[in-house]
N, C-alpha and C positions, 0 to 999 in steps of 0.2 A: 473652803471645805473645813469643817471643824474636825477635831480629833475623833469625836464620836462617829461622825459620818464616815471618816476615812476607815475606821475599823469595821463599820457595818458594811461598807462596800467591798472590803476584802473578804469578809465572811460570805457575802453574796456571790463571790466568784467561786465558791465551793471549797475553799481551803479549810482544813481542820482548824479547830480553835487554837492549837499550839502554833501552827504555821501562820495563821492570820495574825496572832500576837507578835510573832517574830518579824514578819514583814512590817507590821505597823511600827514596831520599835525602831526599825531602820528608817522608815520614811519620816517618822515623827522627829527623830534625832536630826535628820537633815533639815527638816522644816524649822526646828528651833534654832539651828545654827545659821539660818539664812541661806542655806544651799537649796533654794526652791526647785531647781532643776532636778534634784534627787529626792524631793519631798513628796507631798500629796499629789502633785501633778503626775507622778509616775503611776499612781493608781488609775487615773483616767486613761493613761497609755495602756496599762495592763488590760483594761476593759475592752480594748480594741483587738486584742490578740487571742489566738486559739491556745488555751492553756490546759494542761493536765494537772489539775489542782490536787490530785491524789498521788502524783509521782513522788518518789522518795530517793534522795541521793544515796550512793553506796560507796563505802570504802573498799576498794578492790585489792589494795596492797597495803601492808602495814609492817614496817621494820622500825628498829630503834631510831634510825636517822632518815627514813623516807616513808612517805605515804602517797598513795594515788587514789583519788576519788573520781567517781563518774556521776554525772548529773542524773542519768536515767530519766530524762525528761522533766526534771524538777527545775524551777526557776533558779538562776545562778545565785540569787540572794540566799536561798535556802541551802544550796550546796556549800557556800562559804560559811553560813551560820553553823552547819553541821561540822564542817572541818575545824572551825575555830573552837567550838565546844569540845571537840575531841582533843585538841591541843591543851586546853585548860584542864581537862580530865586526866590526861596523861602527858605532862610536859616532857620535852626531850631532856635527856641527861646533859647534853651540851647543845646540839643543834639538830634541826630536822627540816628537810625540804618536803613541801607538800605540793603535789601537782593535781590540779582539778580540771578534769576533762568535761567537755560539753557543759560549760559553766557560763551562762549568760542569761540576763544581765547581772552585773555585779554591784552596781550602785556606787555609793560614796565609799571608796576604799578606806578612807581614814576611819570610818566606823569600825571596821573589822580589826585593824591594827591597834586601835585605841583599846578595844576590849582585851587584847593580849597584853598590851603595855600596862594597863591598869592592874593586871595580875602579875606584874614583874617580869614579863618576857619581852625581849627585843623582837620586832616583827618587821618584815619587808614584804610588800605585796604588789603585784602588778597583774593586769588582766587585759585581754584583747577584746576588740569590738569590731563591728563592720567597718570597712575602709571609708574614712571620712577626711583624711589628711593627705595632701600631696604637694609637690612643688608648684609654684605659681604657674597657672596655665596648663599644668600636667594632670595626669590621672590620679584618682584617689587610691592610694595603695596601702595606707596604714590606718589603724584605728586611732582614737585619741589616747589609748593605752596609758592610763594614769599610773603613777607610782606613789605608793604610800609607805611611810616609815614611822613606826612607833617606838619610842625610847622610854622605858620606865624611869621613874625618879623616886628617891627615898622620901621626897617631900609630898608624894602622893599625887603629883600632877605631871603626867607624862608629856613629852613633846611629841606632837603628831604632825607630820608633814604629808600633805596629800596634793599632788600636782598633776593636772591633766596636761597633755602635750598640745592641746588646742588653746587658741586665744580665748575661746568660750567652750563650754561643754555641749554635747548633744542634748543633755538634759535641759540646758538653757534654751535651746531651740524648741524642744518639746513644750516647755513651759511658756513659750512666747516671749522670752526675755532676750532673745537674740535671733538673728536671721541665719539661714543656712550659709549665706555668703560670708558671714563673720567667722564661720568655723574653719579656721586655717591654723597652721602651726604658730604658736606664740613666738614673740621675739622681733616682730617687725622686719627690719632689714636683716636681722640675724635669725630668720625663720629656720634656716638649715640646721641649727643646733637642736631645736625642738623636734624637727622632722627626723634627724638622726637618732635621737632618743626614742621616738615613737617606733622607728623601724627596728632598732636594737632590741627594745622590749618585746616587740611582736615576734621577732625571730627567736628570742629566748624562750618564750612560751611555746611557740610552734615547734621548736626543737625538742621540747620535753613532753609535748602533748601528742597523743596518738589519735590520728583522725584529722578531719578538716574543720571541725567546729571550733568555736571560740573557747578559751580556757583561762585559767589563772594559775599563777605560781606564787607560793607563800613560803618564806623562810622564817623560821621561828628559832630563837636561841636564848640561852640563859646569859644575862649580862655578867661580865667580869669586873666591871667598875661602875661608878655612879657619876657620870659627867654632867648631868643636867643642873643640879643645884649651884655649882660654881658658875655655869654659864648664866643661869637666871640671876645670880648676884650682880651681873653687869648692869642690870636694870632695864634691859631691852625687852620688848614684847616678843616672846617666842611663838612659833607656829603651834596651833592646836588649842589656843585659849578661846 
């Protein structure tokens, strides 16, 4: 699928021009970074769903250190896009916790924290998804529940860490790059560590989320120091490049 075709197919789903462009920016970034499971293949997946392309997310609570958003039927990508833009427009004085309810799918979480880190904000984001991970031979009780961290840098190149708790992502399965049987907690014989993280992140979101749907939790803060350049001077390749 070409970029032009990808954008045209998003428009054909009935999204406004602004929303189509925002969705395209996310999928195109994933495609260019080689994260094909979160790239244009997701547009083909969206075409199989019943969507309310006119739905708009709503910020239902807003304090200096806390915000709550509700998807109101909008795609999770657009909920996070709205929440991230809001943080950039009104950054926290020190730190702010943002809870996003009925927010699914959320895509490549590194995309969202990168946008914040590029503007000088520390960001940590996790999001829940349908249960796809479990102990060997046991029930699927946790989503892949990725964790993304963005750390700004005075050299203009933030460090972005984005890790799914699965050995592969569900996006890889959708894109035909992996089989459902390969979607297990990462770590091989140490699978219990990834499974514990997946459960912990899921419970964190569920504890702050009102309702039974999937959601996301974002922490945004102003940095007090600039640790990335010294680490980069060690000459190793850091996450996010």
